[in-house]
Structure formats: structure tokens, C-alpha cells
C-alpha positions in Angstrom: 89.1 111.8 75.8 89.7 108.4 74.3 91.5 105.7 76.2 93.0 102.5 74.7 93.4 99.5 77.1 95.5 96.5 75.8 94.8 93.2 77.6 95.9 89.6 77.2 92.9 88.4 79.2 94.9 87.5 82.3 93.7 88.5 85.8 96.7 90.9 86.2 96.0 92.7 82.9 92.4 93.2 84.0 93.7 95.7 86.5 94.3 98.1 83.6 90.5 98.0 82.7 89.6 98.8 86.3 92.0 101.8 86.4 90.9 102.9 82.9 87.3 103.1 84.1 88.2 105.3 87.0 90.4 107.5 84.7 87.7 107.8 82.1 85.2 108.8 84.7 87.6 111.5 86.0 88.4 112.7 82.5 84.9 112.3 81.0 86.3 109.9 78.5 85.7 106.6 76.8 87.5 103.2 77.0 88.3 100.9 74.1 89.5 97.4 75.0 92.2 96.1 72.8 93.9 92.8 72.0 96.7 91.9 69.6 96.6 88.3 68.5 99.8 86.6 67.2 98.9 84.0 64.5 100.6 80.7 64.9 102.1 81.2 61.5 104.1 84.1 62.9 105.4 82.2 65.9 108.9 80.6 66.1 109.3 77.3 64.3 109.1 75.1 67.3 105.7 76.4 68.2 104.3 76.2 64.6 105.8 72.9 63.8 103.2 70.2 63.2 100.3 72.7 63.2 97.9 72.4 60.3 97.3 75.5 58.2 93.6 75.4 59.0 94.4 76.3 62.6 95.6 79.7 61.8 93.9 80.7 58.6 90.4 81.6 59.9 91.4 85.1 61.0 87.8 86.5 60.7 86.5 83.8 63.1 89.4 84.4 65.5 88.8 88.1 65.4 85.1 87.7 66.1 85.7 85.3 69.0 88.4 87.6 70.5 86.1 90.6 70.1 83.3 88.8 71.9 85.6 87.8 74.7 86.9 91.3 75.1 83.4 92.7 75.3 82.4 90.2 78.0 85.6 91.0 80.0 85.3 94.8 79.6 81.6 94.9 80.6 82.5 93.4 83.9 85.0 96.2 84.7 83.8 99.3 82.8 80.7 101.4 83.0 78.7 100.8 79.8 78.3 104.5 79.3 82.1 104.8 78.8 82.7 101.6 77.0 83.5 101.6 73.2 83.5 98.6 70.8 86.6 96.4 71.2 89.5 96.5 68.8 91.4 93.3 67.7 94.5 93.4 65.6 96.8 90.7 64.3 100.5 90.8 64.6 103.3 92.0 67.0 101.6 93.2 70.2 103.9 96.3 70.8 103.7 97.4 67.2 100.0 96.9 67.1 99.4 98.9 70.3 101.6 101.8 69.1 99.9 101.9 65.7 96.4 101.8 67.2 97.2 104.4 69.9 97.7 107.1 67.3 93.9 107.6 67.4 93.7 107.8 71.2 94.6 110.3 74.0 95.9 107.7 76.5 97.0 104.1 76.8 96.3 102.3 80.0 98.1 98.9 80.5 99.5 96.6 83.1 103.2 95.9 83.3 102.7 92.1 83.6 100.2 89.7 82.1 100.3 85.9 82.4 102.9 84.2 84.6 106.1 82.5 83.5 107.4 83.2 80.0 104.3 85.1 78.9 104.6 87.4 81.9 108.1 88.3 80.7 106.8 88.9 77.2 104.2 91.4 78.3 106.8 93.2 80.4 108.9 93.5 77.2 105.8 94.8 75.3 105.3 97.5 77.9 108.9 98.8 77.6 108.6 98.9 73.8 105.4 100.8 74.0 106.9 103.3 76.4 109.8 103.9 74.0 107.8 104.1 70.8 104.3 105.4 71.5 103.6 109.1 71.1 100.5 108.7 73.2 100.9 109.0 77.0 101.0 105.6 78.7 99.5 105.0 82.1 101.2 101.9 83.5 99.6 100.0 86.5 100.5 97.1 88.7 98.0 94.8 90.4 98.9 96.6 93.7 98.5 100.1 92.3 96.0 102.1 94.3 94.9 105.0 92.1 91.9 105.8 94.4 90.6 109.0 92.9 94.0 110.3 91.8 94.2 112.5 94.9 98.0 112.5 95.4 100.3 113.0 92.4 104.1 113.1 92.1 105.8 114.9 89.2 109.5 114.5 88.4 111.7 117.0 86.7 115.2 117.5 85.4 114.3 121.1 84.3 114.6 120.2 80.6 112.1 121.1 77.9 111.4 117.4 77.5 110.5 117.0 81.2 108.2 120.0 80.9 106.1 118.1 78.4 104.6 116.0 81.3 103.5 119.1 83.3 100.3 119.8 81.4 99.1 116.2 81.9 99.8 116.3 85.6 98.1 119.7 86.0 95.0 118.6 84.1 94.6 115.4 86.2 95.2 117.4 89.4 92.6 120.0 88.4 89.9 117.4 87.7 90.6 115.4 90.9 91.5 118.2 93.2 94.8 116.4 94.0 97.7 117.4 96.1 100.8 117.5 94.0 104.5 117.1 94.8 107.1 118.2 92.4 110.6 116.7 92.9 114.1 117.0 91.4 116.9 114.5 92.2 120.6 115.5 92.3 122.9 112.5 92.4 125.6 113.0 94.9 128.3 111.8 92.5 127.7 115.0 90.4 129.6 116.9 93.1 133.0 115.1 93.1 133.0 115.3 96.9 133.0 119.1 96.8 130.7 120.0 99.7 130.6 123.7 98.8 129.7 122.8 95.3 126.9 120.5 96.5 125.4 123.3 98.7 125.6 125.8 95.8 123.9 123.5 93.3 121.2 122.5 95.7 120.5 126.1 96.6 120.2 127.1 92.9 118.0 124.2 92.0 115.7 124.7 95.0 115.1 128.3 93.8 114.6 127.0 90.3 112.0 124.3 91.3 110.1 126.9 93.3 109.8 129.1 90.2 108.7 126.1 88.2 106.1 125.3 90.8 104.7 128.8 90.5 104.8 128.9 86.7 103.0 125.6 86.0 101.0 124.7 89.1 100.1 127.8 91.0 96.4 127.6 90.0 95.7 124.2 91.5 93.3 124.0 94.4 95.1 121.1 96.1 98.3 121.6 98.1 101.5 121.9 95.9 105.0 121.2 97.3 108.3 121.2 95.5 111.5 119.4 96.8 115.1 118.9 95.7 116.4 115.5 96.8 120.2 115.1 97.1 121.1 111.4 97.1 124.0 109.0 96.8 121.6 106.8 94.8 120.8 106.9 91.1 117.8 109.0 90.2 115.4 106.1 89.8 116.5 104.7 93.2 116.1 108.1 94.9 112.6 108.4 93.4 111.7 104.9 94.4 112.8 105.5 98.0 110.8 108.7 98.0 107.7 106.9 96.7 108.1 104.2 99.3 107.7 106.8 102.1 104.7 108.6 100.5 101.3 107.2 99.4 101.1 108.5 95.9 98.2 107.5 93.6 100.1 108.5 90.4 103.6 109.4 89.2 103.8 111.6 86.1 107.1 111.8 84.2 108.5 112.2 80.7 110.0 109.2 79.0 113.2 111.2 78.2 114.9 114.2 79.7 117.9 116.1 78.4 119.7 115.2 75.2 122.9 113.2 75.0 124.0 111.2 78.0 121.3 112.8 80.2 118.7 111.9 77.6 119.7 108.3 78.0 119.7 108.6 81.8 116.2 110.0 81.9 114.9 107.2 79.7 116.5 104.7 81.9 115.1 106.4 85.0 111.5 106.1 83.7 111.9 102.4 82.6 113.6 101.4 85.8 111.0 103.2 88.0 108.1 101.5 86.1 109.8 98.1 86.8 110.0 98.6 90.5 107.2 100.8 91.9 103.7 99.6 92.6 102.4 103.1 92.1 100.7 103.9 88.7 103.0 105.8 86.4 101.9 108.1 83.6 104.8 108.3 81.1 104.7 111.1 78.5 106.7 111.0 75.3 108.0 114.6 74.7 108.0 113.8 70.9 104.2 113.5 70.9 102.8 115.4 67.9 100.9 118.5 68.8 98.1 118.3 66.3 
């Protein structure tokens, strides 16, 4: 199990290294620290203006210095038995992470890095990685308490795309002995104020989620519960409110759900949830190649 951990050397992004060490221990994996450096020559004109060419030509020296710094930082957070040689790439951070991640099983990264404008930039990088990477992405906040991954939430819209996240949730729960909650959200506005329709749909989906629970998660040693939530809120708001009332260590969900309009809604749900929860979120791209 190979884990890639992008960092910008900020204190907030160090959280990803700490979580990656725990995750690698659980999964019997290795951790590779990663940094993408943007040369001054690739910055916008106002930033590069007046800079001598010498300042951004010595890429080999820069790479060596960054690699040494990555090693020093990673050795403070990660067990040496699980630590691999750092990787440094030059260029667009999101693109570099996606490209490098093709050789890895997981990406672990923080939603925010440095404060101010750079903090916003790293948040943007995360969203691009979530959309483009075929490798599952574990997103953490500084407040994320993964503990030993003992309580896991899995979301579903019953689509094939959503099902792509189940094997990951099951594998982590098997290794950690976690309790697992499986939830499905029905937005109240789907019913057009038809009370009988809402009761009927809720009943059908409650039966469906119980079948899904038995099909995918019956073998887990921890407690497994499945719930249908009917809410006047949007899906991500309903999930957020549910998470606030429960101390989960990890949320597992697909980046996209159904096709068409629902496809866009599920993608929006994942991105919005990542922005607002403190809980760690494992996002699985259903288009991941099965090689």
C-alpha cells in the first residue's frame, strides 16, 4: 500500500503527514512525502518582474534543497520503517500531484496550507485533485481526529458510482475493527409536498439500504447501521448536520454519483462537505482504472 502526501511545509499541511503515518500503520503501507515547486519563471508577471534569471535556473539545487527539507519534516512525523524517499516535482501543484499519484494507492493531503492568499491557493489545489485524480484522496483538517479509524460513515445514493467507495470503507473497517454507519439522504423538495409520496419513497429506500448493508458490509466485526435521512436541507447540509451529531473518524464517499443532473449534485455534495466538515474525508473517484 503506497501513500503519497503532498505538503507545502506549513504547520497545517503537516497534519496530513501525521494522519498518513497512522493510515500507513493500519494498512501496512509506506508514505512518500511530496512537494511541487512553482518556478518563479512560471509565476504571474508582477511576481517575476525584476527577478534575475539566476534565481530560478538552478532547478537541481532547488530540488535537492526541497528534498532535504521534506526528509527532515517527514522524519519528525512518520515512522522511519514506513517512510520512503521524498519526491519533488516542478510545475502546477494540482497537475503534479495528479500525475505523481498514478503510481500510488492513496493521496493524503490537508485542505489548507499557509494563511492568506496561499491558503486559498491550496484549497483550490485540493478541489482540482479531487476532481481529476483517479487515486482515492484522504482529505484532513487540522481538527480532524482520525484516532484509529474506529468509527466510519459511508454515504450512498444507490448508484454504481457511489458503490465504488464501498470496498475502501470495508477494507479500512476490517483492518481497524470499526463501527460503520451507512446513510442515504432524501431531500424533502423531491416530494413536491406529497406526504404519501414521501412516506412511500422513504420506505422503499429504507429497505434498499438494508439490503445494501447486508450485501457489502455483513462480514464486518464492528457494529453496522444503515439510515435514511429525510431532510429539507441539501444533501451536503444534511450530511454535515448528521456528522456534527456523531463523532466520526472518517467519512467515505464517491466524488460523483448518478449521471446527468444527479451526477453534478453528487460531485457538488462531496466538494461542499470537504469544505465544511472537520472530519477526515476519503473521496473515491469511480472512474479509477481497475488494473
